[in-house]
C-alpha positions, -999 to 999 in steps of 0.1 A, spaced: 138 -208 57 106 -197 75 83 -172 60 80 -139 79 49 -125 95 51 -92 75 46 -85 39 55 -55 17 27 -34 2 29 -6 -23 5 24 -21 -8 34 -55 -26 67 -59 -62 64 -72 -62 98 -90 -27 99 -106 -20 61 -107 16 66 -95 31 45 -67 48 67 -41 49 48 -9 60 13 2 51 0 36 49 -34 53 19 -48 72 13 -79 93 -3 -107 74 -24 -115 104 -40 -81 104 -44 -78 66 -68 -106 54 -64 -120 19 -86 -102 -6 -92 -72 17 -87 -38 1 -71 -12 24 -73 25 14 -53 52 30 -54 90 26 -18 102 19 -1 131 2 4 128 -36 35 146 -46 25 150 -82 -10 165 -75 2 183 -44 -28 173 -23 -41 145 -1 -58 117 -21 -68 80 -15 -41 54 -20 -49 17 -24 -25 -10 -11 -13 -37 -35 12 -65 -25 47 -62 -40 76 -86 -41 108 -77 -23 
């Protein structure tokens, strides 16, 4: 079976350390070792904070 062109990534909050979001990204656009940061809403802290992406297995 061929490997897909997309991979699943989990978004982990920098401030609370809790994973809230799971997204998928294209491997071509996300270079190995590159750290992507997004500003998203943290439900526990009830404010927007920085989330770091980490690869997950699905």
